[in-house]
ZADO-1210 file (C-alpha; in nm, 4 decimals, padded with zeros to 6 digits):
<atoms>
<atom x="00.0114" y="-00.0074" z="-00.0016" code="MET" pos="1"/>
<atom x="00.1061" y="00.3500" z="-00.0781" code="SER" pos="2"/>
<atom x="00.1391" y="00.6339" z="00.1651" code="ASP" pos="3"/>
<atom x="-00.1968" y="00.7624" z="00.3044" code="PRO" pos="4"/>
<atom x="-00.3982" y="01.0482" z="00.1523" code="VAL" pos="5"/>
<atom x="-00.4756" y="01.3210" z="00.3757" code="ASP" pos="6"/>
<atom x="-00.8361" y="01.4076" z="00.4379" code="VAL" pos="7"/>
<atom x="-00.9444" y="01.7120" z="00.6397" code="PRO" pos="8"/>
<atom x="-01.2110" y="01.7309" z="00.8828" code="ILE" pos="9"/>
<atom x="-01.3615" y="02.0102" z="01.0244" code="GLU" pos="10"/>
<atom x="-01.3895" y="01.9288" z="01.3902" code="ASP" pos="11"/>
<atom x="-01.1574" y="01.7459" z="01.6255" code="ASP" pos="12"/>
<atom x="-01.3294" y="01.4227" z="01.5693" code="VAL" pos="13"/>
<atom x="-01.5483" y="01.2240" z="01.3066" code="ILE" pos="14"/>
<atom x="-01.7070" y="00.9187" z="01.3230" code="ARG" pos="15"/>
<atom x="-01.5782" y="00.6412" z="01.1170" code="LEU" pos="16"/>
<atom x="-01.9091" y="00.5753" z="00.8895" code="GLY" pos="17"/>
<atom x="-01.8882" y="00.9385" z="00.8196" code="GLN" pos="18"/>
<atom x="-01.5074" y="00.9746" z="00.7549" code="PHE" pos="19"/>
<atom x="-01.5331" y="00.6596" z="00.4927" code="LEU" pos="20"/>
<atom x="-01.7901" y="00.8555" z="00.3241" code="LYS" pos="21"/>
<atom x="-01.6033" y="01.2071" z="00.3361" code="LEU" pos="22"/>
<atom x="-01.2967" y="01.0450" z="00.1921" code="ALA" pos="23"/>
<atom x="-01.4970" y="00.8770" z="-00.1019" code="ASN" pos="24"/>
<atom x="-01.4186" y="00.5264" z="00.0155" code="LEU" pos="25"/>
<atom x="-01.7843" y="00.4189" z="-00.0100" code="ILE" pos="26"/>
<atom x="-02.1018" y="00.5859" z="-00.1436" code="ASP" pos="27"/>
<atom x="-02.3905" y="00.5469" z="00.1424" code="THR" pos="28"/>
<atom x="-02.4024" y="00.4943" z="00.5211" code="GLY" pos="29"/>
<atom x="-02.5716" y="00.1471" z="00.4435" code="ALA" pos="30"/>
<atom x="-02.2362" y="00.0669" z="00.2419" code="GLU" pos="31"/>
<atom x="-02.0294" y="00.1668" z="00.5566" code="ALA" pos="32"/>
<atom x="-02.2273" y="-00.0540" z="00.7942" code="LYS" pos="33"/>
<atom x="-02.1751" y="-00.3243" z="00.5702" code="THR" pos="34"/>
<atom x="-01.7971" y="-00.3015" z="00.4973" code="VAL" pos="35"/>
<atom x="-01.7045" y="-00.2411" z="00.8837" code="ILE" pos="36"/>
<atom x="-01.9505" y="-00.5500" z="00.9790" code="ALA" pos="37"/>
<atom x="-01.7618" y="-00.7489" z="00.7510" code="ALA" pos="38"/>
<atom x="-01.4166" y="-00.6652" z="00.9178" code="GLY" pos="39"/>
<atom x="-01.2931" y="-00.4773" z="00.5787" code="LEU" pos="40"/>
<atom x="-01.2003" y="-00.1610" z="00.7543" code="VAL" pos="41"/>
<atom x="-00.8601" y="-00.1087" z="00.9659" code="ARG" pos="42"/>
<atom x="-00.7939" y="00.1698" z="01.1471" code="VAL" pos="43"/>
<atom x="-00.4348" y="00.2224" z="01.2603" code="ASN" pos="44"/>
<atom x="-00.3617" y="-00.1404" z="01.1231" code="ASP" pos="45"/>
<atom x="-00.6320" y="-00.2738" z="01.3579" code="GLU" pos="46"/>
<atom x="-00.9583" y="-00.4149" z="01.2074" code="VAL" pos="47"/>
<atom x="-01.2526" y="-00.2057" z="01.3518" code="GLU" pos="48"/>
<atom x="-01.5918" y="-00.3367" z="01.3738" code="LEU" pos="49"/>
<atom x="-01.7767" y="-00.0026" z="01.5102" code="ARG" pos="50"/>
<atom x="-01.8968" y="00.2340" z="01.2839" code="ARG" pos="51"/>
<atom x="-01.9384" y="00.4979" z="01.5674" code="GLY" pos="52"/>
<atom x="-01.5636" y="00.4733" z="01.6601" code="ARG" pos="53"/>
<atom x="-01.4244" y="00.8385" z="01.7151" code="GLN" pos="54"/>
<atom x="-01.1263" y="00.9300" z="01.4896" code="LEU" pos="55"/>
<atom x="-00.9018" y="01.1999" z="01.5772" code="HIS" pos="56"/>
<atom x="-00.6158" y="01.3740" z="01.3481" code="THR" pos="57"/>
<atom x="-00.3530" y="01.1357" z="01.2864" code="GLY" pos="58"/>
<atom x="-00.5606" y="00.8051" z="01.2727" code="ASP" pos="59"/>
<atom x="-00.5252" y="00.6065" z="00.9413" code="VAL" pos="60"/>
<atom x="-00.8142" y="00.4455" z="00.8013" code="VAL" pos="61"/>
<atom x="-00.7552" y="00.1599" z="00.5183" code="ALA" pos="62"/>
<atom x="-01.0048" y="-00.0082" z="00.3005" code="LEU" pos="63"/>
<atom x="-01.0015" y="-00.2050" z="-00.0266" code="ALA" pos="64"/>
<atom x="-00.6172" y="-00.0996" z="-00.0926" code="GLY" pos="65"/>
<atom x="-00.6540" y="00.2707" z="-00.0053" code="HIS" pos="66"/>
<atom x="-00.5312" y="00.4389" z="00.2875" code="LYS" pos="67"/>
<atom x="-00.6522" y="00.7838" z="00.4243" code="VAL" pos="68"/>
<atom x="-00.5307" y="00.9676" z="00.7063" code="ARG" pos="69"/>
<atom x="-00.7136" y="01.2011" z="00.9217" code="VAL" pos="70"/>
<atom x="-00.6364" y="01.5756" z="00.9155" code="VAL" pos="71"/>
<atom x="-00.7912" y="01.8281" z="01.1588" code="GLY" pos="72"/>
<atom x="-00.9498" y="02.1325" z="01.0151" code="GLY" pos="73"/>
</atoms>
């Protein structure tokens, strides 16, 4: 995998499901629920099964060969 792409957020934290949509890794909230429940999403190299997981600046999210990093706004 290549280096993560920085994705800025407006607040200090964002929920995982929202961030996946913001980063254009998925199209809908339903898709977020599906890929997270299937164990396809990793946060900081650990499988994450909670759609409501709070992400902070510096967290790296990986899905389907893509890596994105949370950057505070």
